[in-house]
N, C-alpha and C positions, 0 to 999 in steps of 0.2 A: 218758636212760633207756635202759639197755642192753637188747638183745634177749635172750630166754631162751637159756641155754647149751645148744645142741643138739649132736649129733655133728658136730663140725667137722673139715673136712679143709683144711689150709692149703697154699697153693701153695709154701711153703718146702720142702715135701717133694717138689716136682716141679721139681727143678733143671734149668735150661737150659744148664748148663755144657757146653761142647764142641759145642753145637748151633748151627747157622746157619739163620736164618729170613730169607726174602726176601718182600717185599710188593710187589705190583704192582696197578695199576688198569687195567682193560681195557674195551673197548667204549665205549659212550656215557658221558659224564661225568654225575655226579649230585651235587647238593649234599650234603655230609656225608662224601664220600669222604676228604677231608683229615682229618677227625676220626677216621675208622677207621684211616688210615695212622698218625696220631699215636699212637693207643692201641696199635697193634701194635708200633711201634718202642719206645715207653717201657715197655710190659709185657715185651717181649722182653729189653730191656737190664736191666730190673729183676731178672729171674730168671737173669741171667748168660749169655744167649745173644748171639751176634753177629747183628746185624740188617742187612739190605741193602735198599736201594731198587733196584727195577728200573724205570728210566725208560722211558716210551713203551710200556708194556704188553708184549705178546708180541713186538712188533717189537724192543724193547730187549733182550729175552731172547735173541732170535735173533742180533741184531747184536753183543751183548756189549760189550766194551771199557768206555768211560766210562759206558755206560748202566747198569752194575751197580756201585753205590757203597755203601760201608759207611755206615750211618746213625749219627748221634750224638744224644744227648739234645737238644742245642741245635738240631740241624738240623730239628726238627719244632716249634720254638717259633713262636708267632704263626700257626699253620696252622688252628687250630680254627674261626676265623670266616671263612675264605676259601671261596668257592664253587669249583666245578670240582675239578680234581685237580692239585696242584702238581708231582707227579712225572710227569704226562703220561699220555695214553691214545691208542692208535692201533689201527686195524684192521690185521691182519697176515695177508695171504694166504699168506705163506711158512710160517707156523707150521702152516697146515692141511696142509702136505705133510710127508712123512716126513723129507725132507732138512732142512727147517726145524727140525723137532723134534730132529733129531740135533745140529744146531748149538746149539740151546738147551740140550740136555743137557750138551754139552761145556762151555759157558759156566758152567753151574751147578756142575759138578764142579770146575772150576778154582777156584771160590770156596768149595768144600766145602759147598754149599747142598743140603740134602735136605728142607727144610721150606718149603712154599710157601703163602703166604696170598694168595688171588686175590679181588679186589674187582671185581665186574662183573655182567653179566647171564647168562642161561642159556647163550648161545653161548660166552662166556668160560669159564664153569664146566665146560661139556661138554668143551671143548678141554683144560682142566686134567686132567679125569678120564682122557681118552684118553692124555695125556702120562704120567700115573701108571701106566696099564696097560702102556704100552710101555717103561717106564723100564729094566727089566733088559735087554731086548733092545737098547735104544739103547746101554747101557754096553758090552755085548759087541761091538757094532759099532765103538765107539770104540777098544776094545782091539785089535781086528783091524786097524784103520787106523793103529794106533800112536800115537793121539792121547792116550791115558791109559795108566797102568800097570795091569797085571793085578790087583794088589791093590786097586785103586780099586773094582772091581766088588763086592768083599766089604765094603769100607769104606763105600761109598755105595749099599748094596744096595737100599734102598727109598726112594721119594719119597713124602712125606706131604703131602696136600693138604687145606686147609680154606678154604672159600669164605665170602664175605659178599656179599649181593646189593645192588648199587648200581644202581638203576633208578627213574626217576621214574614209570614206568607202573604200578608195583605189580602186575606180571604174572608173578610167580614163585610157583609152588605150594610150600607148605611154610613160608611166613612170612606173618604178618598184614600187616606193613608192610615195604617195602624202603627202604633208605637213599636219601633224595632225594625220596620221594613227598610227604611232609608239606611240604617246602620248595616243591615245584612247586605244591601246592595254595595255599600262601601267595601265590605269584606270580599265580596265576589269580584268586584272590579279591580281591587288591589291584586288579587290572585291572577285574574285574567291578564292584566297589564304586565305582570311579571312573567307569565307563561308566554306571552306573545313575543317577548324579546328572545327567549331561547328557541321558540318555534321558528322564528324568522332566521336565526343563525343556521339551523339544520334543515330548513324547508320541511317542517313537520306539520302534521295535522293533529290537533288536540280535541278530544271529546271530553267535555266537562259536564258533570252531573251536579245540579244545584237542588236545594230543597223545594218541596212543593208536591205533596202526594196528590192533592186534589186541585191545586191552584198553580197555574203556570206564570204568575206575575213576575216572580224573581227571574225566571228563565227568559221571559220575553223582554223585560225591561233591561236586564243586563246584556241581552243580545243586541238590543238597540244601542246601548251605551258603549259597547266595545266593537260594534260593526261585525258581529258574527255572520258567518256564511249561511248557517242553518240553525233553526230553533225548533225543538219538539216539545209541545205542551199538552196536558191532558184535555184542555177545553177544545182543542182543535186537532183531532186525530187526522193525520195526513191521508190523502186519497191513496187508493191502491196504485202501486207503481211508484210510490214516492222515493223508493230507494234509487231507482234509475235517474229520476230527476235531480235528486241530491248529488249523486255522483257526477252528473253532467255539469251541475253548477260548480262543484269543487274543481273539476277538470278545467272548466272555462276560466275560473279565477287564476289557476296556476298558469294557464296559457297566456293570461294577461300580465304575466310577470309578478304575480303575487306569490310571495315565498312561504306563506303559511295559510292554514285554514283553521277556523274555530267553529266547532259545533257544540251548542249548548242544549242539554237534555234535562228537563224537569224529572224528578225521581218518579213522578206518577204518569209519565208520558205513555200513551197507548195508541194503537192503530185502530182502524175502523172496525176490527173484530174484537176489540177490547183486549187484545194481546199486548202485554207490556213491551215497551221499546227500551231496551237497556243500553247502557254505554258500551258494554262488551259487544252487543249485537251490531251497533253502529260502527265500532272500531273494526270488527272482522269484515263488515261489509266494505268499508273503504279500502282495507288492505287487499281483499279479494278482487274487487272491481278495478281499483286504480293503482294498487301497489304502493301507495304513499306510506311513508314512515309515520305511524299513527300511535298516539299515546292517550291513555285515559287518566283523568284526574277527578276524584270524587271529593268535593269540598267538605261535605258532612257538617259537623257541629261547629266548625270554624266560623260558619255564617252566623251563629248565635253569639259568638264571643267578641271580645274587644270592647273598647270604649264606645259609648253612643256618639253618633254624629251630632253636629250642631242642630240639624233639623229635628232629630228625635228629642234632644234636650228641650228645645223650644216647644215642640208639640206636646211633650209630656208635662211641661210646666203650665202651659195654657190649659190643657185638659184637666190637670189636677185642680187648678183654681176653679175652673168651671164646674167640676164635680162637686166641690164644697158648696158653691152657690146653689147648685141644683138641689142639694140635700137641705139647705136652709129654706128653700122656697117650697119644698114638697109638702103635700097634705096627705091625709089618709087615703084619698081617692086618686092620688097621682100614680100613674103606672111607673114601673121601673124603667129607667131610661139609660141610654148610652150617650156620653158626650163624644162628639165626632168632629171631623174636619171636612168641610165642603168648600172646595176652592181654597180661599184664604180666610174662611170664616168658621168660627166655632158654632156648632149647632147641637141640639139635643134631639134624639130620635127614640121612639119607644123600643125597648129592648127586644120584645118578642116579635115585633114587626121585622126587625133585622134578622133574628134567628130563623124565622119562618120563611123569609124571602129566599127564593132560589139563589144560588151562589152568584155573587156580583161579578164573577170572573168574566162572564160573557160580555158584560158592559165594557170593561176596559179592553178585553181582547178585541172586540169589534172596533173600538176606537183606533187601535194601532193597525188592525187589519184593513179598515177603511182608509186609514191615513196612508199606509205604505204600499198596499197591494191593489186597492180598487181605484187607483187614480184614473181620471178620464183622459184618454189619449186623444188630444185635440188635433194632433198633427198640424199645428198652426204655423210653425216656422217663425214665430215671433222671436225677437232677440231681447233677452233680459240680462241686465248687468247686475252683479252683486259686488258690494264693497264694504269694508269696515272703516268706521270713522271714530276718532277719539282714542282714548287709552285702551290698551289691550285688556281683555277680560276672558278668563277661562270659560270655555263653552262656545266662544265665537266660531271656532273651527267646526264644531258639530253643527252649528246653525248654517254655516256656509255649505257644508257637505249635504245637509238635508235640502237646502234650497236648490242646489245644483242637480241633485238626483231626482227630486220631485219635478223640477222644471223640465228636465230631459224626458222624464216619464210622460209629461203632459205635451210633449212635442216641441218644446222651445229649444232655441239655441241659447246656451248659457255662456255669459262672458264674465270673467273675473277681472276686477280692477285692483291693481296693486297700490299700496300706500295711500288709500283713501282718495280724496279729491285732489291731492297733490299729484298722485299718479294719474288721475283721470285727465287733468289738463295737459299732462306731459305725454299722454297717449300710451300709458302702461296698461293696455287692455288686450286680453287674449281670450279666445274661446277655450272653454274648459269642458273636458269630457267626463264621462262616468268614472273611469278609473283614475282620473287625476286627483280625486278627493278621497281615494281609498286610504284608510288608516288615520283619517283626520280627527275622528271623534274623540280620541283620548289625548290629543295634543293640546297643551296649554298655549297661551298667548294667541297671536294672530299670524297664521301662516301666509295670509294674503299681504300682510303688512298693514299698518294703520297709522294715520297721522291725525293731528288735531286741526289741520288746515280746513278752513271754511270755504265754500265755493264762490262767495260773492265777488272776490277780487279777480277771479279767473273764470267768471261765468261765460264769457265769450268763447274762450278756448274749450271749455267743457262742452258748450253747445256744438262747437265744431266737431269734437270727438263723438258726441251723440249722433251727429249727422253722418259722420264718416263711417261709423260702425252700425248705423241704422238701429240704434238702441230704442226699443219700444216700451221698456218699463225699467224701473229701478227698485232694487231691494237694498236698503241700507241697514247695516247691523252695527250698532254703536250706542254711545251714551248721550250726554247732554249736547255735545257738538253735533251729533247726528240729528238731534231734534232741531237745533238751530239751522243746520244745513237744509233740512226740508223746508223750513220757513223761508229761507233765502231762495231756494229753487222755486217755491210757489210764487214768490214775488217776481222772479225772473220770467215767469210765463208770459207776462204782459209784453215783454220785449223779444223773447226767443221762443218760438213755437216748438222747438226741440224738447222743451220741458213740459209740454202739454201731453204727457204720458202718465200712466198709473205709477205712483211712487208710494212706497210703504217702508216704514221703519220698524225694526225689531229691537227693543231695548237690551243693551248689553253693556253693563258697567258695574264694577265692584261697589261703587258708591250708592247704587240704587236710588238715584236722584232724578230719574226721568219722570216728568209729569205724564199722567194718563196710565200709569202701570204701578201696581203694588209691588211687583217683583221684576228684577232684571237678571239676565244671564250673567253669571260671574259672581253675583253677590253671595250665593251659597258656598262657593268654593272659598271666597275670602273669609266668610264666617267660620268655616272649618279650620282655616289657617290660624285665625285669631284664637279659636277655642283650643286647638291643639297646643298652641304656644303658651296660652295662659295655664293650661294643665301642667305643662312642663315647668313653667316658671314657679307655680305654686309648689310643685313637688320638690323643687330645688331647695325650698326652705324646710323640708321635712327633717325633723330632728334638731333644728336650730331654735334660737329664741324667736319670739313673736315678730312677724315681719309683714309689712304692707308693700304691695307692688303698684306702681303708677305706670300704666300702659297707654301709649298714644296710638290711636288707630287712624287710618285714612278715611276719606269720605268728603273732603272739601268742607263745605258748610252743612252737609247732610249728616245727621247723627245716627243714621241707621246702623252702621257697623258697630259703633260704640254701644248703642242701646241693646240691640239684639245680641251682639257678641257678649255684652255684660250679662244678659239674661241666660245665655247658654253656658257661660263659664262661672256663674254664681258670684258676680261682682257685687261689691258693697255700694258702689256709686258709679255713675257714668255722666260725664259733663258734655253737653252738646249745645250747639248754637240755638237750636229751636226752643230751648227751655232756658232762658237767661238765668244766671246765678250771680251772686255777689259774695263778698268776703264773709258776710255773716253766715251764709249757707255753707261755705267752705269750712268755717270754724265749727258749725253745728255737725257737719259730717265727720270731722276729725274727732270731736267729742263722742259722737255716737260709736265710732269705730274703737275709740279708746275703751269705752264701757264694755263693748263686746270682747275686746282683747283681754280684759280682766277676768273673763270666764274661761271656758275651755277652748275658745277659738284661737287658733295659732297663726292663721294667715289671713290677710285681707287683700282685696283686689279692687283697684280703682281704674276705670277706663276714661280716657279723655279724647274726644274728637279733635282732630288736628286744628280746625279753625273755630273751635267753640267760643274762644274769647282771645282777643289780641293781647290783652294784658296778663290774664291768668294763664300763663304758658305752662307747658309740662314741667319745665324747670322750677317755676314759681310754686306750682302745686306740690311738687316733690319736696322743695325746701320747707314749705309750710307744714306738710305732714311730718317731715323729719323733726322739725323744731317742736311742734306741739305734741308729738308722740314720744318725745324723749323720756326715757325711763320706763316706757310701757312697750313700745315697739320701735324697730328701726325701719328704714325705707330703702327701696331700690326702684329704679325707673328703667323703662325699656321702650324704645320707639320701634314699632314693628316694620314700618316702611314698606318697600315694594314687595316684600315677601307675600303680602296679601294679594298681589296681582299675579303671582307666579304659581307654578305647580300644575299638575294634571287636574283637569276639571272634575268636580264631584259628579256622582251619578245623577243627582238632581239637575245640575247645569247641563250635562250631556243630553239628558232626555227633555228638559225644558227647551233647550236650544233646538233640538230636533223637532219637537212638537210645534213650537210657535213659528219656526221658520217654514215648516211645511204648510201650516195654515196660511201664512203670509203669501206663499207661492200660489196657493189655491185662489186666494183673493185676487192676486195679480192676473191669473188666467181668466177669471170671471170678468174683471174690468177690461182686459184686452179684447175679449169678445164683444162686450157692451160698447166699447168706444171705437171699434174698428170701422172705418169708413170705406169708401170705394178704393182709395189710394193708400191710406195710412191710418195709423192710430191717432186719435185726437181726444184728449181728456183735459178739460179745463174747469171742472167743478171742484168744489171744496172736498167732496167725498172721494175724489180720485187721488188725494194726497193725505195718507193716513198713518197713524201710529197704531200698532197692534199691541195691546197691553192686557195684563191680568187685572181685572177689577172685581174684587171680592170673590165671586164664584165663577166667573166666566172670562174667556178671552174676547175682547171687543175691539173693533176697528173704530178709531176716533179721528176725524179730520184734525190735522195739526193746528189749523187756524182757530179751532174752537178750544184748544188747550192753552192758548195764549193767556187768557184771563185766569187760568189756574196756576200760572207760573210766576215765580219770583226770579226774574232774569238777572238781577244784580247778584244774588247769592246762588243762582243756578240750582234751585230746589223747587218742588211743588209747594204751593201755599198751604195745602192740607196733606197730611201724611198719616196713613192708617196706623203705623207702628208706634206713634206717640201714645196710643192707648195701652201699649205694653209697658210703658215706663212705670206707672203705679204698681204694676204686677212685679216688676223687678225690685222696686223699693219695698214692697210688702214682704217678699221673700228674703230681703236683707234686713228685716225687722224695723223698718221705718213706719211711722204712722202717716197714712196718706189716704186720699179718697180714690176709689176705684169705680170707674164708670161701667155699669153693667146694663146699660140701655139696650145693648145688642143681644143680651142673654135673656133667659127665662121663657123663651117660646119653644114649646115642644112641636117638632115638625114630623110629619109622616114620611115614611120612606117612599121615594118615587123611583121607579125602575123603568125608565124609558129606553126602549131599544132603538138605536139609531137606524135609519133606513140605509140599506146597502148603497144606494146611489148618492147619498148625501154625506160625504165624509165630514163636512163642517159641523153637522149636528153632533157628531161624536166628540168634538173638541170642547 
């Protein structure tokens, strides 16, 4: 299903002919850097530019010689799944001197390079901006020294800089997420999940140190993702006497039958007197005050290692393409910029505005601080029910935990409904306490139980249960069935006043097919399952003859998993329902892949959404590729199936579930106060029955009745889907000729640093 035709600007009009682009990685390495390098090279070559690798960062630029090499399409094959940076990174003291930058300028001019894509942290990007400012003076010096011709000053008059932030610490202002952060969270959560099993066996306390000398993002977010008991970060030095409060908290948790404690410490954690808080200090404190068996684990550089997550691969690919577009559009007066992520949108921001801005850490720290610590205690005694509806999705349990604990903090009685609306009409409803949801964050599936049953057939019995338990509000966590359920309950208000209460839905489905939201809880975990499996499948062909793999993904009629999974795993094609295809296109794809296989490409990957076409089945496509590729490559097929729904939730889904569910509960509290009458709650307006979804840059509440026109109910998908704009990007990176809509790009935005009010947690969201 095609997107509506808007005013489109195609990059075909932004020719790169005659331009030379160089890409380097500098500073500390971060998972996903290789994906960014790959995207820059292939997009640069696609638009006709010459693209160069600069090996070993700024050191390679200063040293020149073999460190600056022209890149080819094949030279970035099989890079996407590799951690670190294959072109190398190094600290370079010489580049900090004027003489070093003069050498670097000479080396760039020799190759005709005036467009530089720098992937690194704030130090690397600051150095690039200084280099840009000095450029014309450096060229004049080179002329005076007789190292370049005088006409070179005019020919290479301006150096254009575009940056991408590669840093696991997420400590750069101007972007919501830096390349590598999500992968680092994966490493941390993998370790914490493993430690929690042994800690529970022996009733131990573990103190974990994670990276973050000046930024506590990794510590705080991993703490939320694993349900840590205490987190110490540099941005929020604890008040005097924190030691006693922490020990009281740990002791209370043990008294509540919790068999383990987890304390996470950022390496730069300090107290109010700027004294470092070390893991050893925390360990000795717990042993001395409580006598608990306590161990220390310092994660160290394991956080930088391993393969990049699906999120980082997609982010790096999007940012790399955006960087090339920015370089093509730049002029002599264009300031150096950084391509960034804002919500779900790619943006460009002035480099020096980001560098000069005070650390962004306060902004996200306040977000979670307001969210989890500064909840308004209404002491309302409202009864709120939480249930899961539809297929299970990783992250549902984190969302339930967040809803229950935020609801209790706001003074509500929280009720859990087992097995969705089927359990609702059967009366499977019970009050749930704070401790009942302990340890839920890292659990996959749905611990409440979930069914696809819709409420319409049982609406009378459900109304009876609402009346029996005096339910004043509903929070539904689920997929398309949850959306349909809300519409049915809204209709039932005309007959049953029990449904005239605030009702809100949080989208949770691996298919990501809920209207009104760009993202759903569970989709990220499914993407990581697809990406990891595709990596292993491709690796299985290592050392054998050329081979193409046909992979079937889930998603119903929604092609999100096939498309975005294809982008993350470097697929050559992805077949989906929303973009109809015929036998001619299948044949063209086979021929395209055959041509690639005749070069150095050894493996091919084709993804197919399960319902993309009733006739062109996975077996049909497998047989077609097998027959037409005979003599060049052989084929294998794999149906991934329900493994995409299983497993522990990713850090993204844990935290997205926590965040969005907490915001939903805050909305519920507000609506309960607004609709409370003398005797009871009565809510009968459209805006009292909403879906909370991510729309581009923000989380927004949308009345479900208004989303009906945006929905294809037959195929259970939204009529417009943002990710369809990523399909041309995937095709470009697979060497297809196609058009790429850049109407959302090209606008330089200024950095905005709004500090949310302490009393308004919703602003921080």
